[in-house]
TORKOL-4160 file (C-alpha; in steps of 0.2 Angstrom, whole numbers, padded with zeros to 4 digits, m for minus):
410
<pt num="1" X="0843" Y="0857" Z="0254"/>
<pt num="2" X="0845" Y="0845" Z="0270"/>
<pt num="3" X="0862" Y="0857" Z="0275"/>
<pt num="4" X="0852" Y="0872" Z="0271"/>
<pt num="5" X="0838" Y="0866" Z="0283"/>
<pt num="6" X="0849" Y="0861" Z="0297"/>
<pt num="7" X="0858" Y="0875" Z="0298"/>
<pt num="8" X="0843" Y="0889" Z="0294"/>
<pt num="9" X="0828" Y="0880" Z="0303"/>
<pt num="10" X="0813" Y="0890" Z="0299"/>
<pt num="11" X="0818" Y="0902" Z="0286"/>
<pt num="12" X="0824" Y="0888" Z="0276"/>
<pt num="13" X="0809" Y="0877" Z="0277"/>
<pt num="14" X="0798" Y="0893" Z="0274"/>
<pt num="15" X="0808" Y="0897" Z="0258"/>
<pt num="16" X="0807" Y="0880" Z="0251"/>
<pt num="17" X="0788" Y="0878" Z="0252"/>
<pt num="18" X="0786" Y="0894" Z="0244"/>
<pt num="19" X="0797" Y="0890" Z="0231"/>
<pt num="20" X="0793" Y="0874" Z="0226"/>
<pt num="21" X="0773" Y="0873" Z="0232"/>
<pt num="22" X="0769" Y="0892" Z="0230"/>
<pt num="23" X="0763" Y="0889" Z="0250"/>
<pt num="24" X="0768" Y="0900" Z="0267"/>
<pt num="25" X="0755" Y="0898" Z="0279"/>
<pt num="26" X="0758" Y="0905" Z="0294"/>
<pt num="27" X="0757" Y="0890" Z="0302"/>
<pt num="28" X="0758" Y="0873" Z="0293"/>
<pt num="29" X="0751" Y="0864" Z="0306"/>
<pt num="30" X="0733" Y="0860" Z="0303"/>
<pt num="31" X="0720" Y="0865" Z="0318"/>
<pt num="32" X="0707" Y="0854" Z="0322"/>
<pt num="33" X="0695" Y="0867" Z="0313"/>
<pt num="34" X="0704" Y="0865" Z="0297"/>
<pt num="35" X="0703" Y="0845" Z="0299"/>
<pt num="36" X="0685" Y="0847" Z="0303"/>
<pt num="37" X="0681" Y="0855" Z="0287"/>
<pt num="38" X="0691" Y="0846" Z="0277"/>
<pt num="39" X="0680" Y="0830" Z="0282"/>
<pt num="40" X="0666" Y="0840" Z="0279"/>
<pt num="41" X="0671" Y="0844" Z="0262"/>
<pt num="42" X="0669" Y="0826" Z="0257"/>
<pt num="43" X="0651" Y="0816" Z="0254"/>
<pt num="44" X="0645" Y="0804" Z="0265"/>
<pt num="45" X="0649" Y="0791" Z="0252"/>
<pt num="46" X="0669" Y="0796" Z="0251"/>
<pt num="47" X="0669" Y="0796" Z="0269"/>
<pt num="48" X="0661" Y="0778" Z="0270"/>
<pt num="49" X="0673" Y="0775" Z="0256"/>
<pt num="50" X="0689" Y="0779" Z="0265"/>
<pt num="51" X="0681" Y="0770" Z="0280"/>
<pt num="52" X="0681" Y="0752" Z="0270"/>
<pt num="53" X="0696" Y="0754" Z="0265"/>
<pt num="54" X="0704" Y="0757" Z="0281"/>
<pt num="55" X="0694" Y="0743" Z="0291"/>
<pt num="56" X="0703" Y="0731" Z="0276"/>
<pt num="57" X="0720" Y="0738" Z="0280"/>
<pt num="58" X="0717" Y="0737" Z="0299"/>
<pt num="59" X="0711" Y="0720" Z="0299"/>
<pt num="60" X="0725" Y="0713" Z="0290"/>
<pt num="61" X="0738" Y="0724" Z="0302"/>
<pt num="62" X="0731" Y="0717" Z="0316"/>
<pt num="63" X="0732" Y="0699" Z="0311"/>
<pt num="64" X="0750" Y="0703" Z="0308"/>
<pt num="65" X="0752" Y="0711" Z="0324"/>
<pt num="66" X="0746" Y="0696" Z="0333"/>
<pt num="67" X="0758" Y="0685" Z="0324"/>
<pt num="68" X="0772" Y="0694" Z="0330"/>
<pt num="69" X="0773" Y="0686" Z="0350"/>
<pt num="70" X="0784" Y="0691" Z="0363"/>
<pt num="71" X="0794" Y="0675" Z="0368"/>
<pt num="72" X="0802" Y="0669" Z="0385"/>
<pt num="73" X="0811" Y="0653" Z="0387"/>
<pt num="74" X="0823" Y="0643" Z="0398"/>
<pt num="75" X="0839" Y="0638" Z="0388"/>
<pt num="76" X="0847" Y="0630" Z="0400"/>
<pt num="77" X="0842" Y="0627" Z="0419"/>
<pt num="78" X="0840" Y="0643" Z="0429"/>
<pt num="79" X="0846" Y="0653" Z="0411"/>
<pt num="80" X="0831" Y="0664" Z="0403"/>
<pt num="81" X="0830" Y="0673" Z="0385"/>
<pt num="82" X="0817" Y="0683" Z="0379"/>
<pt num="83" X="0812" Y="0697" Z="0367"/>
<pt num="84" X="0800" Y="0710" Z="0366"/>
<pt num="85" X="0792" Y="0718" Z="0351"/>
<pt num="86" X="0792" Y="0736" Z="0355"/>
<pt num="87" X="0783" Y="0749" Z="0347"/>
<pt num="88" X="0793" Y="0765" Z="0339"/>
<pt num="89" X="0789" Y="0779" Z="0348"/>
<pt num="90" X="0786" Y="0794" Z="0337"/>
<pt num="91" X="0784" Y="0792" Z="0316"/>
<pt num="92" X="0780" Y="0801" Z="0302"/>
<pt num="93" X="0771" Y="0799" Z="0288"/>
<pt num="94" X="0773" Y="0807" Z="0271"/>
<pt num="95" X="0756" Y="0808" Z="0260"/>
<pt num="96" X="0761" Y="0812" Z="0243"/>
<pt num="97" X="0747" Y="0823" Z="0235"/>
<pt num="98" X="0756" Y="0837" Z="0225"/>
<pt num="99" X="0750" Y="0829" Z="0209"/>
<pt num="100" X="0738" Y="0819" Z="0214"/>
<pt num="101" X="0731" Y="0817" Z="0232"/>
<pt num="102" X="0736" Y="0798" Z="0237"/>
<pt num="103" X="0725" Y="0798" Z="0252"/>
<pt num="104" X="0728" Y="0777" Z="0252"/>
<pt num="105" X="0746" Y="0781" Z="0260"/>
<pt num="106" X="0737" Y="0787" Z="0274"/>
<pt num="107" X="0730" Y="0770" Z="0277"/>
<pt num="108" X="0746" Y="0761" Z="0273"/>
<pt num="109" X="0756" Y="0772" Z="0286"/>
<pt num="110" X="0747" Y="0781" Z="0297"/>
<pt num="111" X="0733" Y="0767" Z="0301"/>
<pt num="112" X="0748" Y="0753" Z="0300"/>
<pt num="113" X="0759" Y="0762" Z="0314"/>
<pt num="114" X="0744" Y="0764" Z="0326"/>
<pt num="115" X="0741" Y="0748" Z="0324"/>
<pt num="116" X="0758" Y="0744" Z="0330"/>
<pt num="117" X="0755" Y="0754" Z="0346"/>
<pt num="118" X="0766" Y="0770" Z="0339"/>
<pt num="119" X="0762" Y="0784" Z="0351"/>
<pt num="120" X="0766" Y="0800" Z="0342"/>
<pt num="121" X="0761" Y="0798" Z="0322"/>
<pt num="122" X="0764" Y="0813" Z="0312"/>
<pt num="123" X="0758" Y="0817" Z="0294"/>
<pt num="124" X="0766" Y="0828" Z="0282"/>
<pt num="125" X="0757" Y="0831" Z="0264"/>
<pt num="126" X="0761" Y="0845" Z="0253"/>
<pt num="127" X="0745" Y="0856" Z="0246"/>
<pt num="128" X="0736" Y="0850" Z="0232"/>
<pt num="129" X="0730" Y="0862" Z="0220"/>
<pt num="130" X="0735" Y="0878" Z="0233"/>
<pt num="131" X="0725" Y="0871" Z="0247"/>
<pt num="132" X="0726" Y="0855" Z="0260"/>
<pt num="133" X="0718" Y="0839" Z="0252"/>
<pt num="134" X="0702" Y="0837" Z="0260"/>
<pt num="135" X="0703" Y="0818" Z="0254"/>
<pt num="136" X="0719" Y="0817" Z="0261"/>
<pt num="137" X="0718" Y="0826" Z="0277"/>
<pt num="138" X="0702" Y="0815" Z="0281"/>
<pt num="139" X="0711" Y="0799" Z="0276"/>
<pt num="140" X="0722" Y="0804" Z="0290"/>
<pt num="141" X="0711" Y="0810" Z="0302"/>
<pt num="142" X="0700" Y="0796" Z="0299"/>
<pt num="143" X="0716" Y="0782" Z="0303"/>
<pt num="144" X="0721" Y="0791" Z="0320"/>
<pt num="145" X="0735" Y="0803" Z="0316"/>
<pt num="146" X="0738" Y="0814" Z="0331"/>
<pt num="147" X="0747" Y="0831" Z="0320"/>
<pt num="148" X="0744" Y="0836" Z="0301"/>
<pt num="149" X="0754" Y="0847" Z="0294"/>
<pt num="150" X="0752" Y="0854" Z="0276"/>
<pt num="151" X="0771" Y="0853" Z="0272"/>
<pt num="152" X="0779" Y="0843" Z="0255"/>
<pt num="153" X="0798" Y="0839" Z="0248"/>
<pt num="154" X="0813" Y="0838" Z="0257"/>
<pt num="155" X="0808" Y="0852" Z="0267"/>
<pt num="156" X="0796" Y="0842" Z="0275"/>
<pt num="157" X="0806" Y="0827" Z="0276"/>
<pt num="158" X="0819" Y="0837" Z="0284"/>
<pt num="159" X="0809" Y="0846" Z="0298"/>
<pt num="160" X="0802" Y="0831" Z="0305"/>
<pt num="161" X="0821" Y="0823" Z="0307"/>
<pt num="162" X="0828" Y="0839" Z="0313"/>
<pt num="163" X="0812" Y="0844" Z="0325"/>
<pt num="164" X="0812" Y="0862" Z="0317"/>
<pt num="165" X="0801" Y="0874" Z="0324"/>
<pt num="166" X="0783" Y="0867" Z="0325"/>
<pt num="167" X="0788" Y="0852" Z="0319"/>
<pt num="168" X="0792" Y="0837" Z="0328"/>
<pt num="169" X="0807" Y="0826" Z="0329"/>
<pt num="170" X="0802" Y="0808" Z="0327"/>
<pt num="171" X="0812" Y="0793" Z="0328"/>
<pt num="172" X="0808" Y="0786" Z="0309"/>
<pt num="173" X="0800" Y="0792" Z="0293"/>
<pt num="174" X="0789" Y="0781" Z="0283"/>
<pt num="175" X="0782" Y="0786" Z="0263"/>
<pt num="176" X="0780" Y="0783" Z="0246"/>
<pt num="177" X="0786" Y="0798" Z="0236"/>
<pt num="178" X="0796" Y="0804" Z="0222"/>
<pt num="179" X="0814" Y="0804" Z="0219"/>
<pt num="180" X="0818" Y="0820" Z="0229"/>
<pt num="181" X="0808" Y="0809" Z="0246"/>
<pt num="182" X="0819" Y="0794" Z="0245"/>
<pt num="183" X="0835" Y="0803" Z="0241"/>
<pt num="184" X="0829" Y="0814" Z="0258"/>
<pt num="185" X="0827" Y="0798" Z="0266"/>
<pt num="186" X="0842" Y="0791" Z="0260"/>
<pt num="187" X="0853" Y="0805" Z="0265"/>
<pt num="188" X="0843" Y="0806" Z="0283"/>
<pt num="189" X="0845" Y="0787" Z="0287"/>
<pt num="190" X="0856" Y="0785" Z="0304"/>
<pt num="191" X="0848" Y="0799" Z="0311"/>
<pt num="192" X="0831" Y="0792" Z="0308"/>
<pt num="193" X="0825" Y="0776" Z="0303"/>
<pt num="194" X="0816" Y="0772" Z="0287"/>
<pt num="195" X="0804" Y="0761" Z="0278"/>
<pt num="196" X="0814" Y="0759" Z="0264"/>
<pt num="197" X="0820" Y="0768" Z="0248"/>
<pt num="198" X="0806" Y="0766" Z="0235"/>
<pt num="199" X="0810" Y="0772" Z="0217"/>
<pt num="200" X="0796" Y="0770" Z="0203"/>
<pt num="201" X="0781" Y="0760" Z="0204"/>
<pt num="202" X="0786" Y="0743" Z="0195"/>
<pt num="203" X="0775" Y="0729" Z="0188"/>
<pt num="204" X="0778" Y="0712" Z="0180"/>
<pt num="205" X="0764" Y="0700" Z="0175"/>
<pt num="206" X="0765" Y="0682" Z="0173"/>
<pt num="207" X="0753" Y="0676" Z="0161"/>
<pt num="208" X="0748" Y="0661" Z="0150"/>
<pt num="209" X="0736" Y="0655" Z="0138"/>
<pt num="210" X="0721" Y="0655" Z="0151"/>
<pt num="211" X="0721" Y="0675" Z="0150"/>
<pt num="212" X="0717" Y="0688" Z="0135"/>
<pt num="213" X="0728" Y="0704" Z="0129"/>
<pt num="214" X="0715" Y="0714" Z="0137"/>
<pt num="215" X="0713" Y="0710" Z="0154"/>
<pt num="216" X="0733" Y="0710" Z="0154"/>
<pt num="217" X="0735" Y="0726" Z="0144"/>
<pt num="218" X="0724" Y="0735" Z="0156"/>
<pt num="219" X="0734" Y="0730" Z="0172"/>
<pt num="220" X="0750" Y="0733" Z="0164"/>
<pt num="221" X="0744" Y="0752" Z="0159"/>
<pt num="222" X="0735" Y="0754" Z="0174"/>
<pt num="223" X="0751" Y="0754" Z="0184"/>
<pt num="224" X="0761" Y="0762" Z="0169"/>
<pt num="225" X="0750" Y="0780" Z="0174"/>
<pt num="226" X="0761" Y="0781" Z="0190"/>
<pt num="227" X="0774" Y="0788" Z="0181"/>
<pt num="228" X="0784" Y="0791" Z="0164"/>
<pt num="229" X="0799" Y="0780" Z="0173"/>
<pt num="230" X="0785" Y="0765" Z="0179"/>
<pt num="231" X="0793" Y="0748" Z="0170"/>
<pt num="232" X="0780" Y="0736" Z="0165"/>
<pt num="233" X="0783" Y="0717" Z="0160"/>
<pt num="234" X="0775" Y="0705" Z="0155"/>
<pt num="235" X="0782" Y="0687" Z="0156"/>
<pt num="236" X="0772" Y="0674" Z="0146"/>
<pt num="237" X="0773" Y="0656" Z="0138"/>
<pt num="238" X="0760" Y="0663" Z="0125"/>
<pt num="239" X="0766" Y="0673" Z="0109"/>
<pt num="240" X="0750" Y="0673" Z="0104"/>
<pt num="241" X="0745" Y="0682" Z="0121"/>
<pt num="242" X="0760" Y="0696" Z="0119"/>
<pt num="243" X="0756" Y="0698" Z="0101"/>
<pt num="244" X="0735" Y="0701" Z="0109"/>
<pt num="245" X="0742" Y="0712" Z="0122"/>
<pt num="246" X="0752" Y="0724" Z="0110"/>
<pt num="247" X="0736" Y="0726" Z="0102"/>
<pt num="248" X="0726" Y="0730" Z="0115"/>
<pt num="249" X="0740" Y="0743" Z="0122"/>
<pt num="250" X="0736" Y="0752" Z="0106"/>
<pt num="251" X="0720" Y="0752" Z="0107"/>
<pt num="252" X="0719" Y="0758" Z="0129"/>
<pt num="253" X="0732" Y="0771" Z="0124"/>
<pt num="254" X="0719" Y="0780" Z="0112"/>
<pt num="255" X="0708" Y="0780" Z="0128"/>
<pt num="256" X="0717" Y="0781" Z="0142"/>
<pt num="257" X="0715" Y="0800" Z="0152"/>
<pt num="258" X="0733" Y="0796" Z="0158"/>
<pt num="259" X="0739" Y="0789" Z="0140"/>
<pt num="260" X="0752" Y="0802" Z="0138"/>
<pt num="261" X="0761" Y="0798" Z="0155"/>
<pt num="262" X="0758" Y="0778" Z="0153"/>
<pt num="263" X="0761" Y="0778" Z="0134"/>
<pt num="264" X="0779" Y="0787" Z="0138"/>
<pt num="265" X="0783" Y="0773" Z="0152"/>
<pt num="266" X="0777" Y="0759" Z="0140"/>
<pt num="267" X="0787" Y="0766" Z="0126"/>
<pt num="268" X="0803" Y="0767" Z="0136"/>
<pt num="269" X="0802" Y="0755" Z="0149"/>
<pt num="270" X="0792" Y="0740" Z="0144"/>
<pt num="271" X="0798" Y="0722" Z="0139"/>
<pt num="272" X="0790" Y="0706" Z="0136"/>
<pt num="273" X="0800" Y="0690" Z="0139"/>
<pt num="274" X="0794" Y="0674" Z="0131"/>
<pt num="275" X="0799" Y="0659" Z="0140"/>
<pt num="276" X="0798" Y="0638" Z="0137"/>
<pt num="277" X="0787" Y="0634" Z="0153"/>
<pt num="278" X="0781" Y="0640" Z="0170"/>
<pt num="279" X="0799" Y="0635" Z="0177"/>
<pt num="280" X="0808" Y="0648" Z="0166"/>
<pt num="281" X="0795" Y="0661" Z="0169"/>
<pt num="282" X="0799" Y="0658" Z="0190"/>
<pt num="283" X="0817" Y="0661" Z="0183"/>
<pt num="284" X="0815" Y="0678" Z="0175"/>
<pt num="285" X="0803" Y="0684" Z="0186"/>
<pt num="286" X="0817" Y="0681" Z="0202"/>
<pt num="287" X="0828" Y="0691" Z="0191"/>
<pt num="288" X="0816" Y="0707" Z="0187"/>
<pt num="289" X="0813" Y="0706" Z="0208"/>
<pt num="290" X="0798" Y="0719" Z="0202"/>
<pt num="291" X="0789" Y="0726" Z="0217"/>
<pt num="292" X="0770" Y="0721" Z="0210"/>
<pt num="293" X="0770" Y="0703" Z="0204"/>
<pt num="294" X="0753" Y="0698" Z="0196"/>
<pt num="295" X="0750" Y="0678" Z="0192"/>
<pt num="296" X="0736" Y="0675" Z="0180"/>
<pt num="297" X="0740" Y="0658" Z="0174"/>
<pt num="298" X="0732" Y="0640" Z="0177"/>
<pt num="299" X="0742" Y="0636" Z="0192"/>
<pt num="300" X="0745" Y="0652" Z="0204"/>
<pt num="301" X="0749" Y="0641" Z="0216"/>
<pt num="302" X="0766" Y="0637" Z="0208"/>
<pt num="303" X="0770" Y="0652" Z="0208"/>
<pt num="304" X="0766" Y="0656" Z="0226"/>
<pt num="305" X="0776" Y="0640" Z="0232"/>
<pt num="306" X="0793" Y="0645" Z="0221"/>
<pt num="307" X="0793" Y="0664" Z="0218"/>
<pt num="308" X="0807" Y="0672" Z="0229"/>
<pt num="309" X="0808" Y="0690" Z="0225"/>
<pt num="310" X="0793" Y="0701" Z="0224"/>
<pt num="311" X="0786" Y="0716" Z="0234"/>
<pt num="312" X="0768" Y="0709" Z="0234"/>
<pt num="313" X="0762" Y="0696" Z="0223"/>
<pt num="314" X="0743" Y="0695" Z="0216"/>
<pt num="315" X="0737" Y="0679" Z="0212"/>
<pt num="316" X="0724" Y="0675" Z="0198"/>
<pt num="317" X="0714" Y="0687" Z="0186"/>
<pt num="318" X="0700" Y="0690" Z="0198"/>
<pt num="319" X="0713" Y="0700" Z="0209"/>
<pt num="320" X="0725" Y="0716" Z="0202"/>
<pt num="321" X="0738" Y="0727" Z="0209"/>
<pt num="322" X="0725" Y="0743" Z="0210"/>
<pt num="323" X="0715" Y="0732" Z="0223"/>
<pt num="324" X="0732" Y="0732" Z="0234"/>
<pt num="325" X="0737" Y="0749" Z="0231"/>
<pt num="326" X="0720" Y="0755" Z="0237"/>
<pt num="327" X="0709" Y="0745" Z="0245"/>
<pt num="328" X="0710" Y="0726" Z="0251"/>
<pt num="329" X="0722" Y="0727" Z="0266"/>
<pt num="330" X="0739" Y="0723" Z="0262"/>
<pt num="331" X="0752" Y="0737" Z="0262"/>
<pt num="332" X="0757" Y="0747" Z="0244"/>
<pt num="333" X="0772" Y="0755" Z="0251"/>
<pt num="334" X="0785" Y="0740" Z="0243"/>
<pt num="335" X="0802" Y="0737" Z="0238"/>
<pt num="336" X="0808" Y="0742" Z="0223"/>
<pt num="337" X="0825" Y="0743" Z="0211"/>
<pt num="338" X="0826" Y="0725" Z="0216"/>
<pt num="339" X="0828" Y="0727" Z="0234"/>
<pt num="340" X="0814" Y="0713" Z="0234"/>
<pt num="341" X="0828" Y="0703" Z="0234"/>
<pt num="342" X="0832" Y="0707" Z="0252"/>
<pt num="343" X="0817" Y="0715" Z="0260"/>
<pt num="344" X="0800" Y="0715" Z="0261"/>
<pt num="345" X="0789" Y="0732" Z="0260"/>
<pt num="346" X="0781" Y="0740" Z="0274"/>
<pt num="347" X="0770" Y="0730" Z="0287"/>
<pt num="348" X="0766" Y="0732" Z="0308"/>
<pt num="349" X="0782" Y="0724" Z="0309"/>
<pt num="350" X="0793" Y="0738" Z="0303"/>
<pt num="351" X="0787" Y="0750" Z="0318"/>
<pt num="352" X="0792" Y="0737" Z="0330"/>
<pt num="353" X="0809" Y="0735" Z="0337"/>
<pt num="354" X="0812" Y="0715" Z="0343"/>
<pt num="355" X="0822" Y="0717" Z="0358"/>
<pt num="356" X="0830" Y="0704" Z="0368"/>
<pt num="357" X="0834" Y="0702" Z="0387"/>
<pt num="358" X="0841" Y="0687" Z="0397"/>
<pt num="359" X="0841" Y="0684" Z="0416"/>
<pt num="360" X="0849" Y="0671" Z="0426"/>
<pt num="361" X="0841" Y="0662" Z="0440"/>
<pt num="362" X="0855" Y="0651" Z="0449"/>
<pt num="363" X="0872" Y="0652" Z="0455"/>
<pt num="364" X="0876" Y="0636" Z="0443"/>
<pt num="365" X="0868" Y="0643" Z="0428"/>
<pt num="366" X="0881" Y="0659" Z="0430"/>
<pt num="367" X="0896" Y="0648" Z="0433"/>
<pt num="368" X="0890" Y="0638" Z="0418"/>
<pt num="369" X="0891" Y="0652" Z="0407"/>
<pt num="370" X="0903" Y="0661" Z="0415"/>
<pt num="371" X="0917" Y="0647" Z="0414"/>
<pt num="372" X="0914" Y="0646" Z="0395"/>
<pt num="373" X="0913" Y="0667" Z="0393"/>
<pt num="374" X="0928" Y="0667" Z="0401"/>
<pt num="375" X="0938" Y="0655" Z="0392"/>
<pt num="376" X="0931" Y="0661" Z="0374"/>
<pt num="377" X="0935" Y="0681" Z="0379"/>
<pt num="378" X="0954" Y="0676" Z="0383"/>
<pt num="379" X="0954" Y="0667" Z="0366"/>
<pt num="380" X="0948" Y="0683" Z="0358"/>
<pt num="381" X="0962" Y="0695" Z="0370"/>
<pt num="382" X="0948" Y="0701" Z="0378"/>
<pt num="383" X="0954" Y="0699" Z="0396"/>
<pt num="384" X="0941" Y="0715" Z="0401"/>
<pt num="385" X="0926" Y="0704" Z="0395"/>
<pt num="386" X="0935" Y="0690" Z="0403"/>
<pt num="387" X="0936" Y="0696" Z="0419"/>
<pt num="388" X="0916" Y="0701" Z="0420"/>
<pt num="389" X="0913" Y="0682" Z="0420"/>
<pt num="390" X="0930" Y="0678" Z="0431"/>
<pt num="391" X="0920" Y="0688" Z="0445"/>
<pt num="392" X="0904" Y="0680" Z="0444"/>
<pt num="393" X="0913" Y="0664" Z="0444"/>
<pt num="394" X="0923" Y="0668" Z="0460"/>
<pt num="395" X="0907" Y="0676" Z="0469"/>
<pt num="396" X="0895" Y="0662" Z="0465"/>
<pt num="397" X="0904" Y="0647" Z="0462"/>
<pt num="398" X="0924" Y="0645" Z="0461"/>
<pt num="399" X="0932" Y="0655" Z="0472"/>
<pt num="400" X="0950" Y="0650" Z="0468"/>
<pt num="401" X="0947" Y="0660" Z="0450"/>
<pt num="402" X="0965" Y="0670" Z="0450"/>
<pt num="403" X="0962" Y="0686" Z="0440"/>
<pt num="404" X="0967" Y="0688" Z="0423"/>
<pt num="405" X="0965" Y="0671" Z="0419"/>
<pt num="406" X="0954" Y="0659" Z="0409"/>
<pt num="407" X="0941" Y="0648" Z="0422"/>
<pt num="408" X="0948" Y="0628" Z="0418"/>
<pt num="409" X="0962" Y="0633" Z="0411"/>
<pt num="410" X="0979" Y="0629" Z="0419"/>
């Protein structure tokens, strides 16, 4: 698909949109009138709820941004080193809405990019039930998006990566999304930047005898409804809790509207691990390296201090993964497939490039650094590099350094 889109451009994009979404408008970009109509389609309560969630996300993102400081230090007399945190210039945000209108993804991507200082943020989202999702469009607009396009799938991601027709070329694409979106991002990485490659939602609960099976079962199945391949794991020191959880799983599967999907995920991908103590639970949890880790034990802070591999941590029985998914303020685009071993999730810092600079103020400083540089470059047989140092040592310090030799070496 990517090859065809790069080759055939707008025709391929339109054909794929018609094929997969039964959607071929005259223009994929939504006008201000269409955006206003989507906002008007929501009730005041719905608008207020979206604004509440976005305020939480914005507040936390602003605190995160404030923690990322530009620095400038004098490391030696006359030698200045520093770095600046520079926002990516243009970002494309994929907001899933084919099966479910995941308007929370607008908060997590569009709003976070804006807090980072991204100049142009473009949202793409597939049609929902044959038209743009009013909730998704409203969330994007309230988050401060610059342009919205009603288009989904590989064709949406590729259009932004290549900058085809009405679609602007972007520097980076961020998204949750299905396996096709993840694979498209993987193949396009390098041409554009990406946040991470997100797989099926994963949930791990660490619990002991201080909670009951109903609470654990609710939190496991609540996330299993994301899809039939979403793993759900319980790690516990309590065999009675494990059995109580299994009992309540059966009860909940008789009640949930999404029981068919959640039940399939539970049947195929559930796991219960019994451990001797908290230390062993930490060890097992770090092996799982789950996207979401929910801790409901008598001492949640022990796990905050000792866990290393997780996407996001939810501490205590009063919180849960759904809060993080939708409203509490942390980002819900998180590492899966054990990638929590080496990366965190989407946050304001993903939209920033930390770029270094250097400045030398005195003749003595460039002569000092140049002497070391000359000898080290010569050791590597990089004579051209060495001469970059030598010419400055000659001009600002020792004029007797011969061409092609290392400074201070006879």
